[in-house]
N, C-alpha and C positions, 0 to 999 in steps of 0.2 A: 504494498499500500502505499502509495505516494504521500510524504507528509504535507500538511498544508502550509502555504507559505504565508507569512505575515504580511498584511498591508503595510508600507513603510510608514513611520511617524513624520508629523510635519516638523515637529520640536524635538530634541532630547537634549536634556540637560543632566550631567553626569560627573563624577569624582568630586563629591560633596555628601554631606548630610542633609537628608529630605525627610522632615518631620511632618507626616501624613495628618496627623491628629484623626486617624479614623479609630473606628471603635477598639481595636487592639493597640493602638499606640504604635504602630509600626514605623520603625525608621528604615529608610533604605539609602541607597547611594545614587540614584538616578531616577530620572522621571521621563517618560516617553508621552506624547501627545499628539492626538489627532482629532481633527473635526471639532476642536474646541474642547475636547473630553480628555482626561487621563485616560491612556491605554496601559499603562504597566507603572510599578513602582519598585523599582529594583533592578532586574535583570532587563536591563534597555538594549543591549547591543544589537540583538537580533532585530529591533526594529528601525535600525538605521539603512536608509536608502540612499541613492543616489543624490536626492532633492531633499534628503532631511537636514533642517538646519539643528547643527551640535555643539553645545557650549560646553565648555569645561568648568565646571564649579570652582576648580583648584582650592578644594578643601572649604569652600563657603557653604552655608546654609540655608536650606528652601523650606518656608512656611507657607502654608495655606495664605490666600490674600486677605488682607485686614478687612474684616467688614464693620463700620463706624454704626452702630444702630441709632445714632442721634447726631447728625451733622445738617447744619443748614448752609447746603452747596451755594446756592446762587447768592446767599449774604457773604459767605466767605469768599467768594469771586470778587464781591463788591468791595469789601474791606482790605483784600488781601494785598501787604503782608501783616497788617494791623490788627489784633484781638480786639475786643470792645473792652477787656479787662487790662491796660496797658495805657500808653500814651494817646493822648486824644488826637483822633484823626477823623476828617470828613471823609465816610465812604463814596465811593462812587454812584451817583444817582443811576437807578436802574428803571426807566419809563418807557422804553419802547423794546419792540421785539430784540433788535439787534443789541439793545444793552442786557436784556436777558441772556441771550445767546453768548455776547462776551462773558459775563458774569460766569455763567455755568463751564463754560471752557477753561476759562483761568482756575475755576475750581478743580477741574479736571486734571488739569496741569499738576495742581498741588497734591491730588490725592495720589496721581500716579507716581509722582517723586516720593512718596511716604509709604509706598508698599499697599493701599488702599485701593481695593478691586471692588468694593460693594458699599454703600451707605445708606440710610434712610433718610431721606428729606422729609422732616416733621412739620407740617403746618403750612400746606399752600391752600389757596382756597378763596370763593367769593367774598367779599367785604374787606379783606387785605389788598393792600397795594403793593408795588416795586418787588422787593426779593420774595415777596409770598404771595402775590397774586395768582389767581387762578391759572391765568396765563402762562405762567412759568411751566405748568404740566405741559400745555400745548407746546411749548419750546423744547422740552425734554423729550417729546413724542418725534417732534420733527427732525433732532440731532439724532434719535434713533434711526429713524428712517434716512437718513444719509451715512451713517456708520460711524460718527463722528463720538458716540459717548466712548469714554474710555475706563468707565466704571457703572458697575450695575446699581440701579437706582430703583427704593421704593417709596412710594409717596403713602404719608400720611394726610388727608386734607381737615383743612380746620375751617369750622363754620361758625366763626366768631372772629375776636382781635387776638392777636399776638400778645400775649401777657396782658389780657384784657377781659373784658366780658362776651359773653354768648349769650343768644336768648334761644329759650326753645322752640318756637316758629322757625326763627331764621337756620337752626339746626336742621328741622325736618324738611324746609324747603331746601337746603343746601346737598342733601342726600340724594334728592333727586335730579341734581345737574349731573349732564353725562362727563364721562372721562375719555379721552383719545384712546384708539384701539393702538395696541403695540404688543411685542413680544415680551412676555410676563418674565421672560428670564434677565431682561434687560430693563425695563419698564414695568414696573408694578404697583397697582393704586388700589393697596390690600384694607386699607382701614382710616381710622379719624383720630384726630387729635383734639382734646378736650381740655382746656386749662380750669381745672378745680380753684387753682389759688397763684398767688404770688410765690416771693421768695423771703426767706426771715430777715436779710440784711433792710429789704426795703420796708419792713414790717406790715407785709401782706400775705405771708403765710397764714392759714389758718388754723390756729393752736390754742392748746390750754396754756399754755403758758404766756404770762401777761409781760407786753412790751412796755418799754419805759414811759410812754404817754398813756397805760391803763388799757389799750386797746388789745384786740387778740386775733386781729386779720378777719377775713371772710370769703366764704365762695365767690368765686366770680361770677359763677351762672346767675343770669337775671332773677329776681325775685325780691318781696319786700321785707324777706326776714329769713332766718336760716333756716329754718323748717322746710320752706317753701323752695328754698335754692337747693337744699339737699334733695327734695323730690323732683325737682326739674333736671338735676345731675342724672339721676336715677333714669329719668325718661330718654335721655338723650342716651346713655349707654345703651338702653333696651332698644331702641330704636336702631342703633347701629347694629347691633346683634341680629334683629330682624331683618336687616339689608345685607346679611353675610361679612360684614367688615370685623375686623380686629379693633381694638379700641386702647389706645396709650393716652393716660390721663397724667398731666401735668400736677404732681402735687407734691408738694415741699413740707407741707404742716403735718402734724398726726392726725389732727381733726380734718383736715380734706382729705388723707389718706382713707380715714375711716369711712367717711361717707362715700369713696367711689370703691371701697373693696368689696362691699356685700354685694355688690352688683358685677364687679368684673367676674370674667370666666376664664378657664383654661385658654391659653394663646393670647389673653391680652397682657398689659404690662403698664406698670407706673414708672414714671419719669421723673429721675432725680431722688423724692425720697428721703429728703434731708433727716426729718424729726422721726423716721419710721422706728417703732417700736418692738422689742423682742415678741410680744404677743401678735402684733402685727404681720412680723414676719415670717411667723410658725403658721398663721393663715392662709400666707402668700404662698409657701411651700405647699400646704394641703389641697390648695385650690387650682394650682398650676398657674398660679398670675406672678409674672416676669416682674423685674426691675431694672432699669437702666439707669446708671449712675455715671459720674464723672469723676475722677478721684482729684485731678489738678484743678477743677472748679472747689473741690473739698478744702484742700490745702489752702487755695488761696483765699477762700470765705471764712473760713473758720473764725478767723480774728473779728471779723465782720458781725457773725453769728452772735460772737461773745458780747460785742456792742450792744446788739439790738435786744439779746436774751439772757445774758450773762454767761459767765462761764462754764456753770455746771452743766447749762443745756449745750451750750457749744461742745463741750467734751464729750459729749453723747451723739452729737449730731455725725450724719453719715457713717453708721457702725458697720463699717465693710466686715470686721471679724464676725460678727454676728450674723450677717448676711450669709457669707459663706458657709457657717456651722450650720444654719438653718435649712439649707440645701434648697434654697430660693434660684429659680433659673435666673441667673445674673447677666446682663451684659454690660459690658464696658465701652464708654463713649467720650465723645470728645464735647459736645455742644458746641462745635466752633462755628461762626468764629468768638464767641464768648471769651474762648480760649484757645490756644494753640490746636489744630487737629493732629498734631504728632502724638500717634498711640504710644511711643516709646516714653515720651514725658509724662503720658497720663499712668505707664505702669509703673513708673518710677514713684508717682506719687502715690500710687496703691501700695507700694512698697512701704513708704513713709506712714501710711496711715495704719498697715498692719505691722511698722516695727520692724520688719523683715532687715536682718543684718545678713551681708555675705551673699554667697551663691545659694540660692534656694531653688534647684531645678524643680521640683515637683509643685511648689507656688507657682512659678513661673510660667509653669506649663497649663495649670489651672486657668492663671488670669489671662494667656493668650489664648485658651479655649473662649475666654468672656468676647474676645474680641474676632473670634471665628466662628466655631462650632454652635457654640451659644447663640448668638447673633442671626445665624443661618437659621436656626431653630425658631427665633423670636419674629423672623418676617417669612416664616413658613417656606423656607426654603431648602431645609435638611436634608432632603432625599436627593439633591444634586449640586450641593455647594457647601462649602464650610472645610470640608478636609480633601486630602488629595488620593483619594482610593480609587481605583480603576471604576471608570464610569462618570466620576464627578467632574464638575465644571474645571476645567484647567486655567484656575485662578490662583496665581501663587506670587510670592515673591522671594528675592535672593538677600541676605545679609552676609555682611563681612565677617561676623562671628556668630557661633551658636547662640541665642538669647539664655539657654539653658543653664551656658558655663559660664555668663557673667552676673555680677550682683544685679537687682533690679534698680540699684541707683544710678549704675555705668550705663544702663542700657540705652540713656539716649545717645551716646557716643558710637554705638552700631550702626553703621553706616546700612542704607537700603542701596542695594547697588543695580536692582533688575526688578521690574514688574511684569506681570503678564495677565491678561485677563481675556479669559476667553479662548487660550492658545495663541495671544497677539501679544506680542512685546510693547507693552505701552511707556515702559522708561527703563532708559538704560544709561546708570551714571557714568 
């Protein structure tokens, strides 16, 4: 019997460490890619043909592509390279279709340079303008049709104001507005974002703790009193579920988290969760409700929370160790351009929050999964992206050093030297 010939790969990388992050945590020395999918991890020599592009890793490390679960890419493109928490800067106005296109493409360049191959753009929709207008989704669709997207995009629509109020009638009518057709592996409009409250430093997080002026914050959902606002928040979540959508709720105060948590279901997630309590974490784990948080924002804002609510509250904010121990589905993200989109800086900040010292390979791997496999699970794509097992999307980045062999604090110095999305090289340092 004649052995069946292997169809040659389009791209082969070899001679390094490939951390697949598959179910068995397989580590290989090479990767073969064909038609945008991984076809082999390990023995790749037989996949090389006359037209295969072959790259020698020269001892470098391959990771699955970084998936930022909460990144305002259009806003990032308009502000780059100036984060919001930094030196004052006037961002580039985003008014026209050309402005939107330029901002998205600039953000694509930034993401590619950082090894980011997927991100969730949270908060685009009617009622907002500029970087958050509904037309941004249309521009994403146009760029997808032209083959110009360099990262996969998941969109959460917003039927209210960013960091501001929303009304139940507007939410209901917004759900009925159409979204452009696109390949869901490149542009997926899967859910909605709801602002339950603001943030503690602005004294707008809804909390049982008392701010210096005697206030406690409030829900941002419209209503004459706390009870009515909570009912309207629950109604919004129910309407989204009935429409087959996932829900991401921006909630930072423990009262807003409690108001949302009773109505969220498996597949939904909370965003930020600054003042989340141990009891709430246990309920989230039991219900399959995820949490997306941003370590570098936590380290930057803890002094501001202390000013607003006192040192004792600030010390318990962003309880990353308890989140990990509770078994909550955790995704790490940047919330860029609030702060940098550089995931290496966020992992270093996570190490600071956890008190990690020295080289901690198991912890580093777990945190990296929050930026890869867990993020893919959150956006409903775990069956085809997030790891580098055969059959999965060929989204990966090449690092100068193995991140599991360096201290988390030193990770920002590890260079991203290559980024591949869908088998296509989108960045080469």
